[in-house]
C-alpha positions as CSV (number, residue, x, y, z in Angstrom):
1,M,0.0,0.0,0.0
2,A,2.8,2.4,0.9
3,A,4.6,1.6,-2.3
4,T,1.5,2.4,-4.3
5,K,1.2,5.8,-2.6
6,I,4.9,6.6,-3.2
7,G,4.4,5.6,-6.9
8,K,1.5,8.0,-7.2
9,I,3.5,10.8,-5.6
10,I,6.4,10.2,-8.0
11,K,4.1,10.1,-11.0
12,S,2.4,13.4,-9.9
13,I,5.9,15.0,-9.6
14,F,6.7,13.9,-13.2
15,I,3.4,15.2,-14.5
16,A,3.9,18.6,-12.8
17,H,7.4,18.7,-14.2
18,D,6.1,18.0,-17.7
19,S,3.4,20.7,-17.4
20,V,6.0,23.3,-16.3
21,K,8.3,22.3,-19.1
22,S,5.5,22.5,-21.6
23,I,4.7,26.1,-20.5
24,F,8.3,27.1,-20.7
25,M,8.8,25.5,-24.2
26,K,5.7,27.3,-25.6
27,Y,7.2,30.6,-24.4
28,Y,10.5,29.7,-25.8
29,F,9.2,28.8,-29.3
30,K,7.0,31.9,-29.4
31,N,10.2,34.0,-28.9
32,I,12.6,32.3,-31.3
33,I,10.4,31.4,-34.3
34,G,9.9,34.1,-37.0
35,S,6.1,33.8,-37.1
36,I,3.9,31.6,-35.0
37,N,0.2,31.4,-34.2
38,S,-1.4,29.8,-31.2
39,P,-2.4,27.2,-30.4
40,F,0.5,24.9,-31.4
41,S,2.2,21.8,-30.2
42,I,6.0,21.4,-30.7
43,H,7.9,18.7,-28.9
44,S,10.8,19.9,-26.8
45,S,13.2,17.7,-28.7
46,V,12.5,19.5,-32.0
47,L,15.7,21.0,-33.5
48,L,15.2,24.4,-35.2
49,K,17.9,26.1,-37.4
50,N,17.5,29.6,-38.9
51,E,14.3,29.7,-36.8
52,K,13.6,33.3,-37.7
53,Q,12.9,32.1,-41.3
54,I,10.2,29.6,-40.1
55,A,6.5,30.5,-40.1
56,I,4.0,28.3,-38.2
57,G,0.2,28.6,-38.4
58,S,-2.3,27.7,-35.7
59,N,-3.0,24.1,-34.7
60,V,0.4,22.9,-36.1
61,F,1.8,19.8,-34.6
62,I,5.6,19.0,-34.8
63,G,6.6,15.6,-33.3
64,K,9.6,14.3,-31.4
65,D,13.1,14.6,-32.9
66,T,12.0,16.5,-36.1
67,T,14.5,19.0,-37.6
68,L,13.5,22.2,-39.4
69,N,16.0,24.5,-41.1
70,G,14.5,27.6,-42.5
71,R,17.6,28.9,-44.3
72,S,16.5,30.8,-47.5
73,K,18.2,33.4,-49.7
74,D,15.2,34.7,-51.7
75,H,12.3,34.3,-49.2
76,P,11.6,35.8,-45.8
77,Y,10.4,32.4,-44.7
78,G,12.1,29.2,-46.0
79,I,9.6,26.9,-44.2
80,I,5.9,27.8,-44.0
81,L,3.6,25.4,-42.2
82,G,0.0,26.3,-42.8
83,E,-2.8,25.9,-40.3
84,S,-3.3,22.3,-39.0
85,T,-0.1,20.9,-40.6
86,Y,0.9,17.7,-38.8
87,L,4.6,16.6,-38.8
88,K,5.2,13.3,-37.1
89,G,8.5,12.5,-35.4
90,C,12.0,12.0,-36.8
91,S,11.5,13.9,-40.1
92,Y,13.9,16.4,-41.7
93,L,12.8,19.6,-43.5
94,D,15.4,21.9,-44.9
95,A,14.7,24.9,-47.2
96,Y,18.4,24.7,-48.5
97,G,18.2,28.3,-49.6
98,G,14.8,27.8,-51.2
99,K,11.3,27.3,-49.8
100,I,9.0,24.6,-48.4
101,E,5.4,25.5,-48.1
102,F,2.6,23.4,-46.6
103,K,-0.7,25.0,-47.4
104,G,-2.2,23.4,-44.4
105,S,-4.2,20.4,-43.0
106,S,-1.6,18.0,-44.4
107,N,0.2,15.1,-42.6
108,L,3.9,14.2,-43.0
109,S,4.7,10.8,-41.5
110,Q,7.8,9.6,-39.6
111,F,11.3,9.5,-41.1
112,S,10.6,11.7,-44.1
113,L,12.9,14.1,-45.9
114,V,11.8,17.3,-47.6
115,A,14.5,19.4,-49.3
116,G,13.3,22.7,-50.7
117,H,16.4,24.0,-52.6
118,G,14.3,24.4,-55.8
119,G,11.0,25.2,-54.1
120,I,8.3,22.8,-52.8
121,T,4.6,23.6,-52.5
122,I,2.4,21.1,-50.8
123,G,-1.4,21.7,-51.0
124,K,-4.1,21.0,-48.5
125,Y,-5.2,17.6,-47.2
126,V,-2.0,15.9,-48.5
127,V,-1.0,12.6,-46.7
128,F,2.5,11.2,-46.7
129,G,3.3,7.7,-45.6
130,S,6.5,7.1,-43.6
131,H,10.0,7.3,-45.1
132,C,9.0,9.6,-48.0
133,I,11.5,11.8,-49.8
134,V,10.7,15.0,-51.7
135,L,13.6,16.6,-53.6
136,S,13.6,19.8,-55.7
137,S,17.2,19.9,-57.0
138,N,19.7,17.7,-58.8
139,H,23.5,17.7,-58.7
140,I,25.1,18.8,-62.0
141,F,27.5,16.2,-63.4
142,N,28.6,17.7,-66.8
143,D,32.3,17.7,-66.2
144,L,34.1,14.4,-65.5
145,E,37.2,16.2,-64.5
146,L,35.5,18.0,-61.6
147,P,33.9,16.2,-58.6
148,Y,30.2,16.4,-58.8
149,M,30.0,18.1,-55.4
150,F,31.6,21.2,-56.9
151,Q,29.5,21.5,-60.0
152,G,26.5,23.1,-58.4
153,D,22.8,22.2,-58.5
154,A,20.0,22.4,-61.0
155,L,16.9,23.7,-59.3
156,S,13.4,22.4,-60.3
157,P,10.3,23.1,-58.2
158,V,8.0,20.4,-57.0
159,V,4.2,20.9,-56.6
160,I,1.9,18.5,-54.9
161,E,-1.7,19.6,-55.3
162,D,-4.6,19.2,-52.9
163,N,-5.9,15.9,-51.6
164,V,-3.0,13.7,-52.6
165,W,-1.9,10.5,-50.8
166,V,1.8,9.7,-51.2
167,G,2.4,6.1,-50.2
168,A,5.2,5.0,-47.8
169,G,8.7,5.0,-49.1
170,S,7.9,7.0,-52.2
171,I,10.4,9.4,-53.7
172,V,9.2,12.6,-55.5
173,L,12.0,14.0,-57.7
174,A,12.7,17.5,-58.8
175,G,10.6,19.2,-61.4
176,T,7.5,17.1,-61.0
177,T,3.9,17.9,-60.2
178,I,1.3,15.6,-58.7
179,G,-2.2,16.6,-59.6
180,R,-5.0,16.9,-57.1
181,N,-6.9,13.8,-55.9
182,S,-4.2,11.4,-57.0
183,V,-2.8,8.4,-55.1
184,I,0.9,7.4,-55.3
185,G,1.5,3.7,-54.6
186,A,4.0,2.8,-51.9
187,G,7.6,2.7,-53.0
188,S,7.0,4.7,-56.2
189,I,9.6,7.0,-57.8
190,I,8.0,10.1,-59.3
191,T,10.2,11.1,-62.3
192,K,7.4,12.9,-64.4
193,N,4.2,14.8,-63.8
194,V,1.3,12.8,-62.4
195,P,-2.2,13.8,-63.7
196,S,-5.1,14.6,-61.4
197,N,-7.6,11.9,-60.3
198,C,-5.4,8.9,-60.9
199,L,-3.7,6.0,-59.2
200,Y,0.0,6.0,-60.0
201,V,2.3,3.0,-59.3
202,N,5.9,3.0,-60.5
203,K,8.9,1.1,-59.3
204,L,12.1,2.0,-61.0
205,E,14.2,-1.1,-61.6
206,G,17.9,-0.8,-60.9
207,R,19.8,-0.8,-64.2
208,I,22.9,0.6,-65.8
209,V,22.0,3.1,-68.5
210,R,25.3,2.6,-70.3
211,E,28.8,1.4,-69.5
212,L,31.5,3.9,-68.9
213,S,33.9,4.4,-71.8
214,N,37.7,3.8,-71.4
215,E,38.2,7.6,-71.7
216,E,35.7,8.2,-68.9
217,R,37.4,5.6,-66.7
218,N,40.7,7.3,-67.2
219,N,39.3,10.6,-66.4
220,Y,37.8,9.2,-63.1
221,A,41.2,7.8,-62.2
222,K,42.9,11.2,-62.8
223,Y,40.8,13.1,-60.3
224,R,40.2,10.4,-57.8
225,N,43.3,11.4,-55.8
226,K,42.4,15.1,-56.1
227,L,39.0,14.3,-54.5
228,F,40.5,12.5,-51.5
229,K,42.9,15.4,-51.0
230,I,40.1,18.0,-51.1
231,R,38.2,16.0,-48.5
């Protein structure tokens, strides 16, 4: 009986501690985020970078261990989360100098990546399964003498219109649009525009487009040592 009472006392202390922590964190987020509307729910473990370039609407939920980086060169807010956007835990959103905008009432599931270098717009009532990737840029690889990491990026915006379901493990590549009311099957790779009102299933089989020529192999050998020296 005594052990039960002690357990209840300890539990009440933890509950009180969590309540105080929650109040403190709400005050903290209100003062560091560029634009934020109440009410909101942001877990204390959420990591914010360039937080002054993040805008959060009312009733937004951001789950445990999610990272948001609002860095943007051309926009006052690199990440915009519209009203009732729901980000489950362990996801990574980075504006990468561009912009990510959720129009609102959308759900991003766990372990997803959204990279807004070329600009990403996500409409209302969009649902993502877990482990989804949305990319809006590609590495340039025109010069075989120069490591790809130094050749810059080709930026291409992504648009996902209203009422779209993107199945778990799908990858949405740069320069694509998914039309409203469409469903993307789990594990699909979106390499071209998807029309509205359709079910889209695509699994890209691993294949070699072409073999490297002897000249290309020699060129790779020439700069391989340079690459390791640079790193």
